[in-house]
Backbone as CSV, one residue per row, in Angstrom:
resi,resn,N_x,N_y,N_z,CA_x,CA_y,CA_z,C_x,C_y,C_z
1,MET,0.876,-1.176,0.022,-0.078,-0.062,-0.081,0.880,1.166,-0.044
2,ALA,0.400,2.210,-0.768,1.330,3.480,-0.933,1.265,4.291,0.360
3,THR,2.337,4.959,0.586,2.587,5.678,1.849,2.806,7.147,1.468
4,LYS,2.509,7.948,2.446,2.799,9.570,2.253,3.415,9.956,3.411
5,GLU,4.329,10.880,3.274,4.950,11.731,4.273,3.962,12.880,4.890
6,ILE,3.618,12.679,6.136,2.685,13.504,6.721,3.345,14.420,7.801
7,GLN,3.063,15.777,7.768,3.555,16.524,8.817,3.061,16.270,10.214
8,ILE,3.980,15.987,11.132,3.446,15.407,12.480,2.514,16.479,13.058
9,SER,2.838,17.733,12.893,1.892,18.767,13.494,0.441,18.803,13.045
10,GLU,0.233,18.117,11.819,-1.094,17.907,11.356,-1.777,16.780,11.757
11,ILE,-1.171,15.900,12.603,-1.789,14.560,12.926,-2.519,14.773,14.317
12,VAL,-3.673,14.426,14.431,-4.469,14.566,15.782,-4.049,13.038,16.502
13,VAL,-3.339,13.322,17.555,-3.018,12.396,18.590,-4.192,12.402,19.605
14,ASP,-5.117,11.693,19.465,-6.201,11.611,20.353,-6.129,10.523,21.434
15,PRO,-6.021,10.847,22.614,-5.986,9.687,23.743,-6.978,8.772,23.711
16,ARG,-8.226,8.919,23.098,-9.207,7.910,22.932,-9.000,6.847,22.021
17,LEU,-7.898,7.129,21.147,-7.488,6.133,20.114,-6.300,5.378,20.683
18,GLN,-5.700,5.820,21.755,-4.527,5.089,22.201,-5.179,4.033,23.299
19,LEU,-5.250,2.833,22.799,-5.959,1.702,23.458,-5.148,0.887,24.273
20,ARG,-3.788,1.311,24.590,-3.014,0.588,25.614,-3.479,0.976,26.989
21,VAL,-3.491,-0.023,27.828,-3.824,0.202,29.216,-2.785,1.179,29.886
22,LYS,-1.463,0.968,29.437,-0.424,1.775,30.064,-0.200,3.032,29.251
23,GLY,-1.018,3.315,28.142,-0.837,4.528,27.315,0.616,4.330,26.520
24,THR,1.186,5.454,26.099,2.506,5.566,25.317,3.573,5.219,26.321
25,ASP,4.386,4.129,26.075,5.477,3.690,27.015,6.645,4.644,26.798
26,LYS,6.975,5.379,27.700,8.123,6.325,27.503,9.550,5.536,27.161
27,ALA,9.600,4.408,27.770,10.854,3.609,27.550,10.878,3.117,26.098
28,PHE,9.885,2.730,25.556,9.787,2.380,24.045,9.965,3.480,23.288
29,VAL,9.443,4.584,23.532,9.570,5.922,22.810,11.052,6.268,22.727
30,ASP,11.797,6.348,23.771,13.067,6.566,23.846,13.819,5.513,23.084
31,GLU,13.704,4.309,23.190,14.423,3.363,22.279,14.130,3.559,20.894
32,TYR,12.989,3.843,20.549,12.614,4.211,19.157,13.346,5.458,18.700
33,ARG,13.445,6.434,19.572,14.094,7.778,19.222,15.582,7.559,18.889
34,GLN,16.230,6.739,19.761,17.682,6.489,19.493,17.755,5.861,18.180
35,ASP,16.965,4.819,17.883,16.989,4.096,16.626,16.945,5.029,15.448
36,ILE,15.765,5.949,15.525,15.680,6.960,14.466,16.806,7.831,14.264
37,GLU,17.417,8.316,15.374,18.571,9.189,15.409,19.774,8.385,14.716
38,ASN,19.863,7.033,14.754,20.773,6.325,14.374,20.556,5.843,12.889
39,GLY,19.513,6.351,12.278,19.197,5.990,10.929,18.206,4.960,10.602
40,ALA,17.635,4.332,11.657,16.635,3.338,11.453,15.292,3.873,10.782
41,VAL,14.747,3.069,9.802,13.663,3.353,9.181,12.475,2.524,9.697
42,PHE,11.365,3.251,10.193,10.244,2.395,10.922,9.015,2.233,9.857
43,PRO,8.290,1.207,10.157,7.287,1.015,9.385,6.152,2.150,9.337
44,PRO,5.432,2.536,8.344,4.479,3.706,8.313,3.476,3.502,9.485
45,VAL,3.066,4.720,10.099,1.894,4.674,10.795,0.724,4.576,10.047
46,THR,-0.423,4.531,10.731,-1.746,4.543,9.954,-2.509,5.748,10.467
47,VAL,-3.001,6.617,9.440,-3.928,7.679,9.859,-5.169,7.611,8.930
48,PHE,-6.239,8.239,9.490,-7.519,8.428,8.691,-7.695,9.797,8.405
49,ARG,-8.010,10.096,7.125,-8.249,11.412,6.716,-9.674,11.790,6.435
50,GLU,-10.084,12.853,7.103,-11.408,13.388,6.894,-11.469,14.189,5.837
51,GLN,-12.747,14.523,5.167,-12.750,15.412,4.025,-12.164,16.784,4.250
52,ASN,-12.037,17.287,5.592,-11.673,18.668,5.903,-10.160,18.755,6.004
53,GLY,-9.528,17.348,5.663,-8.160,17.475,5.864,-7.527,16.874,7.099
54,LYS,-8.212,16.695,8.130,-7.908,16.290,9.508,-7.412,14.833,9.420
55,PHE,-6.209,14.522,10.028,-5.584,13.254,10.042,-5.721,12.742,11.488
56,TRP,-6.451,11.611,11.575,-6.624,10.859,12.867,-5.554,9.730,13.117
57,LEU,-4.699,9.822,14.042,-3.690,8.758,14.277,-4.555,7.521,14.851
58,ALA,-4.330,6.363,14.031,-5.080,5.128,14.531,-4.140,4.093,14.984
59,ASP,-2.799,4.074,14.480,-1.885,3.183,14.877,-0.340,3.889,14.659
60,GLY,0.426,3.654,15.592,1.829,4.103,15.567,2.021,5.344,16.546
61,PHE,1.346,5.239,17.717,1.522,6.275,18.600,3.069,6.510,19.156
62,HIS,3.670,5.227,19.342,5.056,5.292,19.841,6.017,5.757,18.736
63,THR,5.633,5.496,17.510,6.526,5.846,16.409,6.457,7.557,16.033
64,VAL,5.174,7.942,16.155,4.976,9.366,16.014,5.760,10.151,17.059
65,GLU,5.519,9.795,18.315,6.128,10.550,19.554,7.570,10.375,19.361
66,ALA,8.247,9.239,18.939,9.732,9.093,18.873,10.178,9.891,17.753
67,HIS,9.555,9.962,16.502,9.868,10.928,15.472,9.807,12.445,16.002
68,ARG,8.853,12.820,16.775,8.851,14.237,17.171,9.867,14.534,18.144
69,LEU,10.217,13.577,19.083,11.264,13.861,20.042,12.565,13.805,19.254
70,ALA,12.720,13.156,18.304,14.032,13.240,17.470,14.226,14.322,16.438
71,GLY,13.159,15.121,16.747,13.345,16.424,15.830,12.834,16.298,14.377
72,LYS,12.075,15.239,14.123,11.564,15.025,12.521,10.318,15.743,12.590
73,ARG,10.072,16.390,11.340,8.842,17.198,11.118,7.842,16.252,10.417
74,TYR,8.410,15.153,9.813,7.375,14.357,8.928,7.467,12.877,9.479
75,VAL,6.532,12.107,9.117,6.428,10.652,9.407,5.763,9.946,8.319
76,SER,6.263,8.787,7.917,5.641,7.994,6.788,4.445,7.466,7.343
77,ALA,3.401,7.475,6.546,2.022,7.026,7.034,1.300,6.504,5.822
78,ILE,0.470,5.440,6.218,-0.658,4.851,5.275,-1.872,5.676,5.647
79,VAL,-2.404,6.323,4.559,-3.535,7.166,4.621,-4.872,6.461,4.215
80,LYS,-5.700,6.369,5.033,-6.916,5.736,4.775,-8.144,6.764,4.866
81,MET,-9.112,6.815,4.213,-10.274,7.799,4.224,-11.230,7.313,5.467
82,GLY,-11.406,8.364,6.236,-12.552,8.171,7.277,-12.274,9.259,8.376
83,GLY,-12.913,9.171,9.452,-12.833,9.952,10.491,-12.583,9.276,11.789
84,PHE,-13.050,9.856,12.986,-12.734,9.028,14.301,-13.341,7.792,14.409
85,PRO,-14.665,7.448,13.857,-15.196,6.127,14.079,-14.338,5.039,13.408
86,GLN,-13.881,5.379,12.067,-13.062,4.496,11.220,-11.674,4.356,12.040
87,ALA,-11.153,5.299,12.563,-9.825,5.198,13.259,-9.962,4.452,14.391
88,LEU,-11.099,4.473,15.183,-11.263,3.722,16.471,-11.431,2.309,16.011
89,GLU,-12.194,1.965,15.088,-12.260,0.529,14.716,-11.053,-0.010,14.284
90,PHE,-10.194,0.665,13.688,-8.812,0.169,13.147,-7.923,0.128,14.324
91,ALA,-7.927,1.083,15.333,-7.083,0.994,16.538,-7.434,-0.107,17.425
92,ALA,-8.796,-0.552,17.234,-9.212,-1.601,18.306,-8.546,-3.032,17.872
93,GLY,-7.992,-3.110,16.663,-7.403,-4.331,16.159,-5.869,-4.192,15.940
94,ALA,-5.338,-3.013,16.183,-4.044,-2.618,15.666,-2.985,-3.444,16.496
95,ASN,-1.668,-3.511,15.912,-0.633,-4.243,16.561,-0.710,-5.572,17.131
96,ASP,-1.696,-6.346,16.230,-1.724,-7.882,16.563,-0.761,-8.640,15.856
97,SER,-0.087,-8.135,14.834,0.975,-8.848,14.106,2.290,-8.144,13.956
98,HIS,2.388,-6.908,14.415,3.601,-6.217,14.390,3.686,-5.168,15.568
99,GLY,4.780,-4.511,15.601,4.923,-3.685,16.742,4.958,-4.132,18.155
100,ILE,4.545,-3.503,19.133,4.472,-3.854,20.448,3.187,-4.661,20.592
101,ARG,3.262,-5.937,20.866,1.928,-6.902,20.911,1.168,-6.404,22.105
102,ARG,-0.171,-6.628,21.785,-1.166,-6.235,22.756,-1.290,-7.335,23.834
103,THR,-1.589,-6.770,25.136,-1.876,-7.686,26.189,-3.412,-7.979,26.242
104,HIS,-3.797,-8.791,26.896,-5.226,-9.273,27.218,-5.854,-8.069,27.727
105,ALA,-5.276,-7.279,28.698,-5.858,-6.088,29.234,-6.085,-5.029,28.048
106,ASP,-5.058,-4.960,27.157,-5.167,-4.033,26.034,-6.472,-4.261,25.206
107,LYS,-6.717,-5.658,24.931,-7.788,-5.982,24.205,-9.018,-5.726,24.884
108,ARG,-9.164,-5.944,26.197,-10.353,-5.560,26.794,-10.551,-4.143,26.904
109,LYS,-9.521,-3.163,26.914,-9.748,-1.835,26.754,-10.312,-1.506,25.413
110,ALA,-9.984,-1.984,24.368,-10.336,-1.950,23.013,-11.845,-2.162,22.944
111,ILE,-12.251,-3.353,23.603,-13.498,-3.896,23.511,-14.597,-2.733,24.228
112,ARG,-14.112,-2.356,25.300,-14.928,-1.309,26.158,-14.911,-0.037,25.224
113,ALA,-13.789,0.435,24.715,-13.879,1.562,23.816,-15.008,1.547,22.686
114,LEU,-15.063,0.374,22.090,-16.062,0.230,21.019,-17.412,0.245,21.585
115,LEU,-17.707,-0.440,22.694,-18.925,-0.435,23.279,-19.433,0.918,23.776
116,GLU,-18.486,1.567,24.214,-18.740,3.014,24.795,-18.911,4.088,23.596
117,SER,-18.454,3.620,22.481,-18.447,4.522,21.291,-19.524,4.305,20.168
118,GLY,-20.627,3.594,20.547,-21.636,3.360,19.711,-21.793,1.974,19.143
119,TRP,-20.863,0.898,19.529,-21.072,-0.472,19.117,-21.763,-1.302,20.164
120,ILE,-22.598,-0.735,20.983,-23.224,-1.353,22.110,-24.273,-2.319,21.468
121,SER,-24.858,-1.881,20.281,-25.803,-2.945,19.671,-25.213,-3.937,18.622
122,ALA,-23.928,-3.847,18.565,-23.329,-4.807,17.678,-23.083,-6.263,18.277
123,SER,-23.138,-7.241,17.546,-22.963,-8.552,18.169,-21.659,-8.655,18.785
124,SER,-21.536,-9.493,19.611,-20.269,-9.914,20.304,-19.301,-10.476,19.494
125,ARG,-19.779,-11.215,18.625,-18.892,-11.973,17.521,-18.358,-10.856,16.592
126,SER,-19.067,-9.912,16.300,-18.667,-8.860,15.263,-17.557,-7.968,15.898
127,ILE,-17.654,-7.681,17.331,-16.647,-7.018,18.039,-15.418,-7.811,18.017
128,ALA,-15.645,-9.080,18.367,-14.604,-10.051,18.732,-13.691,-10.113,17.438
129,LYS,-14.274,-10.089,16.148,-13.572,-10.202,15.024,-12.721,-8.830,14.813
130,VAL,-13.239,-7.725,15.130,-12.387,-6.351,15.100,-11.240,-6.530,15.881
131,VAL,-11.547,-6.902,17.264,-10.413,-6.759,18.259,-9.522,-8.100,18.124
132,ASN,-9.985,-9.085,17.518,-9.210,-10.401,17.339,-9.059,-11.063,18.809
133,CYS,-10.248,-11.292,19.239,-10.294,-11.938,20.648,-11.521,-12.872,20.571
134,HIS,-11.660,-13.642,21.675,-12.721,-14.541,21.856,-14.186,-13.883,22.172
135,HIS,-15.318,-14.238,21.549,-16.514,-13.540,21.873,-16.962,-13.488,23.333
136,GLU,-16.555,-14.589,23.972,-16.820,-14.453,25.337,-16.093,-13.421,26.135
137,THR,-15.024,-13.009,25.797,-14.337,-11.971,26.351,-15.142,-10.641,26.145
138,VAL,-15.889,-10.497,25.055,-16.647,-9.218,24.607,-17.852,-9.325,25.558
139,GLU,-18.536,-10.613,25.700,-19.690,-10.682,26.614,-19.374,-10.214,28.129
140,ASP,-18.136,-10.576,28.435,-17.780,-10.218,29.831,-17.652,-8.843,30.000
141,GLU,-16.994,-8.055,29.012,-16.917,-6.665,29.044,-18.289,-5.924,28.884
142,ARG,-19.177,-6.561,28.079,-20.554,-6.083,27.933,-21.392,-6.049,29.168
143,SER,-21.152,-7.127,29.859,-21.877,-7.343,31.078,-21.430,-6.266,32.194
144,LYS,-20.200,-6.053,32.084,-19.741,-4.855,33.037,-20.294,-3.615,32.763
145,LEU,-20.290,-3.396,31.498,-20.710,-1.972,31.055,-22.210,-1.723,31.337
146,GLN,-23.035,-2.815,31.164,-24.322,-2.856,31.518,-24.642,-2.456,32.952
147,CYS,-23.889,-3.128,33.714,-23.882,-2.706,35.202,-23.689,-1.222,35.485
148,SER,-22.974,-0.547,34.534,-22.637,0.880,34.745,-23.709,1.772,34.083
149,GLY,-24.728,1.190,33.517,-25.885,1.911,33.051,-26.233,2.101,31.589
150,ILE,-25.389,1.328,30.821,-25.581,1.398,29.380,-26.083,-0.038,28.944
151,GLU,-27.236,-0.022,28.280,-28.046,-1.261,27.897,-28.351,-1.276,26.435
152,ASP,-28.254,-2.243,25.765,-28.664,-2.478,24.319,-29.865,-3.384,24.294
153,THR,-30.999,-2.954,23.580,-32.235,-3.671,23.434,-32.113,-4.581,22.355
154,ALA,-31.234,-4.250,21.234,-31.084,-5.137,20.097,-29.610,-5.003,19.599
155,ARG,-29.199,-6.171,19.094,-27.754,-6.119,18.523,-27.897,-6.494,17.182
156,THR,-26.941,-5.872,16.515,-26.739,-6.058,15.045,-25.592,-6.884,14.674
157,GLY,-25.872,-8.022,13.952,-24.880,-9.071,13.567,-24.103,-8.671,12.524
158,ALA,-23.126,-9.655,12.088,-22.250,-9.281,10.967,-23.118,-9.253,9.610
159,ASP,-24.220,-9.848,9.607,-25.098,-9.841,8.564,-25.962,-8.495,8.296
160,GLY,-25.712,-7.639,9.344,-26.468,-6.296,9.302,-27.937,-6.335,9.776
161,LYS,-28.419,-7.518,10.269,-29.706,-7.747,10.672,-29.773,-7.542,12.350
162,ALA,-30.808,-6.601,12.604,-30.873,-6.421,14.067,-31.749,-7.394,14.791
163,ARG,-31.269,-8.005,15.931,-31.895,-8.929,16.710,-32.185,-8.477,18.171
164,ARG,-33.313,-8.519,18.544,-33.693,-8.378,20.008,-32.829,-9.213,21.067
165,ASN,-32.388,-8.629,21.965,-31.588,-9.366,22.988,-32.639,-9.960,23.955
166,LYS,-32.777,-11.292,23.939,-33.895,-12.034,24.874,-33.660,-12.283,26.265
167,HIS,-32.342,-12.021,26.614,-31.853,-12.314,27.929,-31.450,-11.263,28.703
168,LYS,-32.096,-10.015,28.729,-31.667,-8.787,29.382,-31.927,-8.860,30.755
169,GLU,-33.086,-9.693,31.251,-33.257,-9.889,32.568,-32.179,-10.530,33.448
170,ASP,-31.388,-11.460,32.688,-30.293,-12.102,33.380,-29.168,-11.293,33.437
171,LEU,-29.135,-10.236,32.769,-27.886,-9.425,32.733,-27.977,-8.175,33.853
172,ALA,-29.102,-8.090,34.460,-29.240,-6.948,35.414,-28.483,-7.437,36.721
173,CYS,-27.927,-6.433,37.298,-27.038,-6.821,38.623,-27.913,-6.379,39.862
174,ASP,-27.793,-7.163,40.896,-28.479,-6.792,42.171,-27.919,-5.741,42.866
175,ASP,-26.645,-5.366,42.583,-26.013,-4.524,43.456,-25.664,-3.199,42.629
176,CYS,-26.364,-3.083,41.505,-26.155,-1.740,40.786,-27.595,-0.974,40.639
177,SER,-27.471,0.245,40.287,-28.767,0.943,40.233,-29.418,0.614,38.841
178,PHE,-28.866,-0.028,37.828,-29.549,-0.223,36.762,-30.330,-1.544,36.545
179,HIS,-31.539,-1.560,36.365,-32.390,-2.757,36.145,-33.203,-2.527,34.902
180,VAL,-33.462,-3.593,34.324,-34.067,-3.590,32.904,-35.586,-3.141,32.990
181,ASP,-36.249,-3.728,33.945,-37.782,-3.431,33.854,-38.267,-2.371,34.850
182,ASP,-37.371,-2.012,35.806,-37.923,-1.171,36.953,-38.258,0.291,36.510
183,ASP,-37.565,0.885,35.626,-37.754,2.201,35.224,-38.344,2.448,33.981
184,VAL,-38.466,1.404,33.099,-39.083,1.640,31.698,-40.424,0.986,31.542
185,SER,-41.369,1.542,31.252,-42.751,1.001,31.024,-42.739,0.359,29.625
186,ASP,-43.642,-0.505,29.447,-43.881,-1.154,28.039,-44.323,-0.036,27.018
187,SER,-45.022,0.957,27.395,-45.374,1.942,26.433,-44.239,2.790,25.965
188,ASP,-43.176,2.926,26.888,-41.953,3.654,26.383,-41.219,3.007,25.196
189,SER,-41.320,1.584,25.094,-40.589,0.923,24.071,-41.312,0.734,22.830
190,ILE,-42.546,1.029,22.745,-43.447,0.832,21.574,-43.438,1.956,20.691
191,ILE,-43.028,1.719,19.440,-43.064,2.841,18.505,-43.921,2.484,17.362
192,SER,-44.565,3.514,16.737,-45.479,3.305,15.362,-44.589,2.901,14.177
193,ASP,-45.341,2.395,13.341,-44.675,2.208,11.974,-44.124,3.424,11.316
194,SER,-44.898,4.441,11.554,-44.310,5.920,10.991,-43.006,6.302,11.697
195,GLU,-43.011,6.214,13.001,-41.898,6.493,13.771,-40.668,5.578,13.471
196,ARG,-41.097,4.234,13.181,-39.976,3.344,12.815,-39.341,3.781,11.552
197,LEU,-40.146,4.132,10.451,-39.766,4.673,9.220,-38.838,5.895,9.345
198,PHE,-39.212,6.757,10.217,-38.503,8.071,10.385,-37.094,7.729,11.044
199,GLU,-37.077,6.806,12.080,-36.036,6.354,12.680,-34.990,5.774,11.669
200,ASP,-35.546,4.819,10.882,-34.728,4.253,9.736,-34.151,5.217,8.856
201,ALA,-34.827,6.197,8.432,-34.368,7.293,7.492,-33.173,8.239,8.071
202,PHE,-33.495,8.379,9.370,-32.535,9.204,10.024,-31.202,8.478,10.337
203,CYS,-31.421,7.235,10.692,-30.226,6.402,10.890,-29.349,6.196,9.584
204,GLU,-30.120,6.139,8.380,-29.452,5.923,7.163,-28.624,7.239,6.912
205,MET,-29.152,8.351,7.251,-28.403,9.641,7.102,-27.082,9.680,7.840
206,LEU,-27.273,9.178,9.138,-26.056,9.311,9.945,-25.005,8.243,9.392
207,LEU,-25.501,7.120,8.878,-24.477,5.984,8.400,-23.837,6.563,7.109
208,LYS,-24.467,7.369,6.356,-23.913,8.099,5.134,-22.801,9.039,5.702
209,ASP,-22.878,9.509,6.840,-21.860,10.436,7.484,-20.761,9.769,8.082
210,SER,-20.803,8.324,8.024,-19.802,7.471,8.569,-19.889,7.392,9.987
211,GLN,-21.032,7.655,10.570,-21.281,7.558,12.084,-21.584,6.063,12.602
212,ILE,-21.081,5.665,13.773,-21.490,4.364,14.179,-22.664,4.743,15.135
213,ILE,-23.799,3.994,14.935,-25.128,4.195,15.604,-25.509,2.966,16.341
214,SER,-26.364,3.244,17.475,-27.092,2.330,18.158,-28.555,2.880,18.318
215,ARG,-29.430,1.867,18.209,-30.860,2.213,18.158,-31.530,1.715,19.282
216,GLN,-32.378,2.382,19.795,-33.321,1.931,21.065,-32.337,1.459,22.103
217,VAL,-31.553,2.364,22.609,-30.530,1.887,23.729,-31.253,2.189,25.082
218,ARG,-31.331,1.124,25.875,-32.028,1.249,27.109,-30.806,1.641,28.109
219,CYS,-31.246,2.680,28.972,-30.356,3.052,30.013,-31.192,3.197,31.358
220,SER,-30.601,3.865,32.437,-31.227,3.773,33.642,-32.310,4.677,33.823
221,VAL,-32.611,5.560,32.687,-33.802,6.522,32.847,-34.931,6.275,31.709
222,GLY,-34.574,5.223,30.864,-35.460,4.904,29.851,-34.878,4.493,28.566
223,VAL,-35.336,4.639,27.386,-34.809,4.185,26.233,-34.646,5.221,25.257
224,ALA,-33.194,5.399,24.917,-32.805,6.527,23.829,-33.104,6.013,22.653
225,ASP,-33.605,6.866,21.737,-33.902,6.494,20.249,-32.657,6.041,19.485
226,VAL,-31.742,7.013,19.386,-30.546,6.797,18.595,-29.308,7.444,19.463
227,VAL,-28.279,6.638,19.397,-27.159,6.941,20.111,-25.978,6.791,19.215
228,THR,-25.004,7.902,18.996,-23.831,7.844,18.341,-22.814,8.107,19.339
229,GLU,-21.318,8.106,18.945,-20.261,8.405,19.653,-20.351,9.839,20.203
230,SER,-21.073,10.773,19.592,-21.029,12.167,19.964,-22.414,12.656,20.535
231,HIS,-23.655,12.070,20.104,-24.908,12.564,20.438,-25.882,11.528,20.874
232,VAL,-26.788,11.933,21.698,-27.961,11.043,22.011,-29.168,11.782,21.418
233,TYR,-29.888,11.217,20.482,-31.008,11.720,19.804,-32.396,11.297,20.283
234,GLU,-33.202,12.273,20.524,-34.645,11.962,20.895,-35.346,12.291,19.651
235,LEU,-36.083,11.313,19.052,-36.726,11.532,17.710,-38.308,11.833,17.903
236,LYS,-38.624,12.833,17.163,-40.217,13.183,17.162,-40.553,13.283,15.686
237,LEU,-41.726,12.704,15.374,-42.304,12.799,13.991,-42.574,14.313,13.918
238,HIS,-43.257,14.880,14.641,-43.751,16.274,14.655,-43.290,16.934,15.980
239,LEU,-42.521,18.110,15.926,-42.135,18.803,17.115,-42.986,20.066,17.244
240,SER,-43.648,20.296,18.363,-44.479,21.404,18.516,-44.415,21.875,19.962
241,MET,-45.045,22.853,20.367,-44.974,23.469,21.744,-45.660,22.451,22.752
242,SER,-46.487,21.406,22.135,-47.123,20.446,22.981,-46.287,19.537,23.544
243,ASN,-45.194,18.957,22.668,-44.315,18.076,23.237,-42.854,18.406,23.256
244,VAL,-42.424,19.701,22.963,-40.957,20.148,22.905,-40.441,20.048,24.270
245,PHE,-41.110,20.369,25.341,-40.555,20.393,26.700,-40.215,19.064,27.265
246,ARG,-41.085,18.042,26.842,-40.941,16.627,27.177,-39.601,16.193,26.391
247,ALA,-39.543,16.416,25.068,-38.409,15.961,24.218,-37.112,16.568,24.675
248,ILE,-37.158,17.780,25.145,-35.960,18.493,25.825,-35.591,17.795,27.002
249,GLY,-36.488,17.443,27.762,-36.044,16.668,29.089,-35.579,15.356,28.801
250,GLN,-36.250,14.600,27.861,-35.814,13.270,27.637,-34.388,13.310,26.838
251,ALA,-34.115,14.170,26.079,-32.661,14.271,25.440,-31.648,14.520,26.502
252,ILE,-31.910,15.390,27.435,-30.963,15.714,28.458,-30.692,14.495,29.354
253,MET,-31.936,13.959,29.946,-31.683,12.850,30.720,-31.064,11.616,30.240
254,TYR,-31.351,11.375,28.868,-30.543,10.176,28.276,-29.136,10.474,28.087
255,SER,-28.891,11.727,27.763,-27.391,12.210,27.525,-26.694,12.035,28.813
256,GLN,-27.241,12.396,29.931,-26.539,12.396,31.176,-26.292,10.920,31.637
257,ALA,-27.425,10.155,31.416,-27.357,8.698,31.767,-26.375,8.020,30.998
258,LEU,-26.275,8.166,29.782,-25.349,7.348,28.836,-23.847,8.045,29.034
259,GLY,-23.741,9.347,29.260,-22.547,9.883,29.578,-21.476,9.820,28.340
260,PHE,-20.194,9.800,28.675,-19.017,9.807,27.771,-19.127,11.026,26.973
261,GLY,-19.502,12.248,27.250,-19.561,13.443,26.591,-20.468,13.472,25.545
262,ARG,-21.429,12.573,25.408,-22.523,12.725,24.380,-23.394,13.947,24.489
263,ARG,-23.769,14.591,23.470,-24.567,15.743,23.561,-26.060,15.444,23.338
264,PRO,-26.959,16.067,24.037,-28.351,15.759,23.771,-28.905,16.491,22.604
265,ALA,-29.752,15.856,21.686,-30.202,16.428,20.449,-31.685,15.814,20.217
266,ILE,-32.397,16.699,19.600,-33.718,16.433,19.141,-33.763,16.405,17.529
267,ALA,-34.291,15.349,16.987,-34.359,15.232,15.563,-35.946,14.984,15.219
268,CYS,-36.463,15.799,14.389,-37.827,15.773,13.968,-38.090,15.720,12.468
269,LYS,-39.296,15.103,12.061,-39.612,15.152,10.643,-40.193,16.297,10.183
270,SER,-40.849,16.963,11.147,-41.483,18.287,10.846,-41.604,19.007,12.113
271,MET,-41.901,20.445,12.033,-41.954,21.245,13.230,-42.912,22.470,12.933
272,SER,-43.707,22.802,13.942,-44.645,23.989,13.646,-44.795,24.530,15.218
273,GLY,-45.107,25.896,15.075,-45.408,26.644,16.269,-44.227,27.014,17.155
274,ILE,-43.007,26.636,16.721,-41.791,26.938,17.567,-40.940,28.025,16.899
275,SER,-40.918,29.160,17.476,-40.062,30.267,16.826,-38.740,30.290,16.889
276,ASN,-37.969,30.799,16.020,-36.603,30.934,15.976,-36.022,31.270,17.364
277,GLU,-36.648,32.215,18.036,-36.298,32.765,19.366,-36.295,31.618,20.379
278,PHE,-37.447,30.897,20.379,-37.512,29.626,21.290,-36.346,28.643,20.925
279,LEU,-36.087,28.353,19.629,-35.064,27.455,19.261,-33.724,27.922,19.876
280,LYS,-33.567,29.213,19.878,-32.302,29.663,20.502,-32.110,29.401,21.982
281,HIS,-33.489,29.514,22.694,-33.300,29.241,24.036,-33.137,27.639,24.231
282,ILE,-33.569,26.878,23.300,-33.222,25.269,23.486,-31.805,25.070,23.316
283,ARG,-31.256,25.814,22.325,-29.794,25.589,22.038,-28.990,26.135,23.184
284,ALA,-29.539,27.106,23.748,-28.697,27.787,24.879,-28.623,26.870,26.213
285,VAL,-29.536,25.914,26.320,-29.375,24.770,27.462,-28.670,23.653,26.807
286,GLY,-28.136,23.675,25.780,-27.206,22.600,25.364,-27.835,21.566,24.514
287,VAL,-29.145,21.739,23.950,-29.656,20.750,23.252,-29.764,21.098,21.750
288,GLU,-29.422,20.399,20.777,-29.367,20.548,19.366,-30.747,20.317,18.908
289,VAL,-31.301,21.000,17.885,-32.490,20.706,17.233,-32.232,20.385,15.701
290,ILE,-32.636,19.294,15.273,-32.389,19.088,13.727,-33.873,18.768,13.050
291,ASN,-34.311,19.699,12.247,-35.459,19.599,11.621,-35.292,19.086,10.059
292,CYS,-35.639,17.841,10.007,-35.316,17.046,8.835,-36.378,17.481,7.716
293,GLU,-37.398,17.719,8.031,-38.591,18.180,7.052,-38.633,17.120,5.809
294,TRP,-38.551,15.886,6.184,-38.868,14.960,5.038,-40.233,14.738,4.744
295,SER,-40.457,14.415,3.484,-41.804,14.155,3.068,-42.142,12.626,3.120
């Protein structure tokens, strides 16, 4: 695969993509630095390039840091197209056949990073294939995460089909605040055909934007409609003054319950009776509003 010399200052070194439990090891970096100063040539790192030109470092954290300390301005890189989600998926399986080999703890950290970043509804076997581990290890990390308040009501397999999880009752922990049935009524989890179609269309839009999504994610305060690595979306077919306050509250509560910096947002198919001034007030409290206006 062709490589390119990338200016180190243009590479985003995001700690969320460094999936080593111990982080970047200073001893290895110093060893690499000395080798570079002695003329050694290292394998290219891997970066993902967004359309805006941003480079996300997915593999080669020790190499980039060693080049920087050695006074190098550029590093050889394999450039792939994509953003943070694609970089995370790649990082979750990196260094399995080269470089500093991953430990079992490193693989568990990679699993948890995927689950926390939108892969909660992916099947355990799909995640295991990415991380290159046994699917039972994924199940173990998934159960720990569910005890902290994140729950998936359906999983998407490698074939792309969503399947309801039939054993959620067995996954609830007696000593944690999260329970499957205590806080969520049956009516909260039932959506109409028109709502499902809108949710399908909205998720398709997010997928085209290369975002990793989870649908109907159960948490400690209810069921969030759509969750990505950056947002928690409350979906409404029609947004008006009669339901906007409830939508705001739901979006904020789900966002706080699911955590990890996800921002609350409301997406609607249509909107009426809500002025631009009122929308400014909604955004002022930290809730984004997306009016899709689809027919």
